[in-house]
C-alpha positions as CSV (number, residue, x, y, z in Angstrom):
1,M,15.7,64.0,-32.0
2,A,18.5,62.5,-33.6
3,Q,19.6,61.3,-30.0
4,R,16.3,59.5,-29.3
5,W,16.6,57.8,-32.7
6,L,20.2,56.6,-32.1
7,T,18.9,55.3,-28.5
8,G,15.9,53.4,-30.0
9,M,18.3,51.9,-32.7
10,M,20.8,50.9,-30.2
11,F,17.8,49.5,-28.1
12,T,16.6,47.5,-31.1
13,A,20.1,46.2,-32.0
14,A,20.4,44.9,-28.5
15,C,17.2,43.2,-28.6
16,V,18.0,41.4,-32.1
17,A,21.3,40.4,-30.6
18,L,19.7,39.1,-27.5
19,A,17.1,37.1,-29.6
20,L,19.9,35.6,-32.0
21,G,22.0,34.7,-29.0
22,A,19.0,33.0,-27.2
23,P,19.5,29.6,-28.7
24,N,23.1,29.4,-27.1
25,C,21.5,29.9,-23.8
26,A,19.5,26.8,-23.7
27,P,20.0,24.4,-20.7
28,A,22.6,21.9,-21.2
29,P,21.6,18.2,-21.0
30,I,22.4,16.5,-17.6
31,K,25.8,15.1,-18.2
32,K,25.6,12.1,-15.8
33,P,22.4,9.8,-15.3
34,L,20.3,10.1,-12.1
35,K,21.0,7.3,-9.6
36,T,17.8,5.2,-9.7
37,G,17.3,1.4,-9.4
38,P,15.2,-0.7,-11.6
39,I,11.5,-0.9,-10.5
40,A,10.9,-4.3,-9.3
41,S,7.9,-5.7,-11.4
42,G,8.2,-9.4,-11.0
43,P,5.9,-11.9,-9.5
44,E,6.9,-11.3,-5.9
45,S,7.3,-7.6,-6.1
46,L,5.3,-5.3,-4.1
47,E,3.5,-3.9,-7.4
48,A,2.6,-7.4,-8.5
49,T,1.3,-8.2,-5.1
50,R,-0.8,-5.2,-4.8
51,R,-2.5,-5.7,-8.3
52,A,-3.1,-9.4,-7.5
53,L,-4.7,-8.3,-4.0
54,E,-6.9,-5.4,-5.6
55,G,-10.5,-6.1,-5.8
56,A,-13.3,-7.7,-4.0
57,W,-13.2,-10.8,-1.8
58,T,-15.8,-12.8,-0.1
59,L,-15.1,-14.8,3.2
60,T,-15.2,-18.7,2.4
61,S,-14.0,-19.8,6.0
62,A,-12.8,-18.7,9.4
63,E,-10.9,-20.8,12.1
64,I,-9.9,-20.0,15.6
65,V,-6.6,-22.0,16.6
66,D,-6.5,-22.9,20.5
67,D,-3.4,-23.1,22.5
68,Q,-2.9,-26.8,21.6
69,G,-2.9,-25.9,17.8
70,A,-6.5,-27.4,17.1
71,H,-8.4,-25.4,14.4
72,R,-12.0,-24.8,15.2
73,P,-14.5,-23.5,12.4
74,V,-16.2,-20.2,13.3
75,K,-19.5,-19.4,11.4
76,A,-18.6,-15.9,9.8
77,S,-19.4,-14.1,6.8
78,G,-17.8,-11.0,5.2
79,R,-16.4,-9.0,2.3
80,L,-12.9,-7.5,1.9
81,T,-11.9,-4.9,-0.8
82,Y,-8.5,-3.7,-1.6
83,D,-7.8,-0.7,-3.9
84,A,-5.0,0.7,-6.1
85,F,-4.1,3.0,-3.3
86,G,-3.3,0.7,-0.7
87,N,-6.7,1.0,1.2
88,M,-8.4,-2.2,2.7
89,T,-11.9,-2.5,3.8
90,V,-13.0,-5.7,5.7
91,H,-16.7,-5.9,7.0
92,G,-17.5,-9.3,8.5
93,T,-19.8,-10.8,11.1
94,V,-18.9,-13.5,13.4
95,E,-22.1,-15.3,14.3
96,D,-20.8,-16.7,17.7
97,A,-20.8,-13.9,20.0
98,S,-18.4,-15.5,22.4
99,L,-15.9,-15.6,19.5
100,R,-16.2,-11.9,18.5
101,E,-13.3,-10.6,20.5
102,K,-11.0,-13.5,19.3
103,L,-11.8,-12.9,15.6
104,V,-12.3,-9.4,14.5
105,L,-13.4,-8.9,10.9
106,E,-13.8,-5.2,10.8
107,Y,-11.1,-2.7,9.4
108,Q,-11.0,0.2,7.1
109,G,-7.7,1.9,6.3
110,R,-4.3,1.6,4.6
111,I,-2.2,-1.4,5.1
112,V,1.6,-1.9,4.6
113,I,2.6,-5.1,2.7
114,D,5.7,-6.9,3.3
115,T,6.5,-8.9,0.4
116,T,9.6,-10.6,1.8
117,R,7.8,-11.9,4.9
118,H,4.4,-12.3,3.2
119,Q,2.9,-10.1,5.9
120,F,0.7,-7.0,6.1
121,Y,-0.3,-4.7,9.0
122,P,-2.3,-1.5,9.3
123,A,-0.6,1.9,8.7
124,D,-1.3,5.3,10.2
125,L,-2.5,7.6,7.4
126,E,-1.2,10.9,9.1
127,S,2.4,9.7,9.6
128,A,2.6,6.9,6.9
129,K,4.1,4.9,9.4
130,P,3.0,1.5,11.0
131,I,0.4,1.9,13.8
132,D,1.8,1.0,17.2
133,P,0.1,-2.2,18.2
134,D,-0.7,-1.0,21.6
135,E,-2.9,1.9,20.2
136,I,-5.7,-0.1,18.5
137,V,-6.9,-3.1,20.4
138,R,-10.2,-3.8,18.4
139,I,-8.3,-4.8,15.1
140,A,-5.7,-6.8,17.0
141,P,-2.7,-5.2,15.4
142,D,-0.4,-7.2,17.7
143,K,-1.3,-10.3,15.6
144,V,1.0,-10.6,12.5
145,R,-1.1,-11.2,9.3
146,H,0.7,-13.7,7.0
147,Y,-0.8,-14.0,3.6
148,E,-0.9,-16.7,0.7
149,L,-2.2,-14.9,-2.5
150,T,-3.2,-16.8,-5.5
151,A,-5.2,-15.4,-8.6
152,T,-8.4,-16.4,-6.9
153,T,-7.8,-17.0,-3.2
154,L,-6.2,-15.2,-0.3
155,A,-5.4,-17.0,2.9
156,V,-4.6,-14.8,6.0
157,T,-3.0,-16.5,9.0
158,Y,-2.9,-14.4,12.2
159,A,0.2,-15.0,14.6
160,D,0.7,-13.7,18.1
161,K,3.9,-12.1,19.1
162,A,5.5,-15.4,19.8
163,G,4.5,-16.4,16.3
164,K,1.9,-18.9,17.4
165,T,-1.1,-19.2,14.9
166,T,-4.2,-17.7,16.5
167,A,-6.7,-17.8,13.4
168,V,-6.9,-18.6,9.8
169,V,-9.2,-16.6,7.3
170,R,-9.8,-17.6,3.8
171,W,-11.2,-15.3,1.0
172,K,-12.1,-16.0,-2.6
173,R,-12.7,-13.7,-5.7
């Protein structure tokens, strides 16, 4: 019995010593700072552009641009929404059936915004990479979409691979 008592006392002493020594086993602070860059938050930053684009927009005008550069108004109506997660939805109708293939106002999905070039384009949700322009003909991803954004207006200019303007669409909050 004395041996059991002695073993119990040694176990208790070991537990007390361990408990008293525990504060000395706390993890040390990181000695060097993590390498991070400043988060861009100015007026031309991605975050500022996404916040400015967020919300609902109504189509105010649409134009097709011919090979000579002449702008031709197109009767159309539509709605564009952009959310905080990078999703854009465009539902629109072009009244002239002969122009529906030249100006498509239907899209639902994520977009990638390039604030340096003032462009956006569709993104593939599964791979988080830009969509190959040859994969989706309907939304004309081969057209570069240049944007001009103010607090109340959004102008989107479509250009072909050669950089020639093919359409201009204007939206208003």
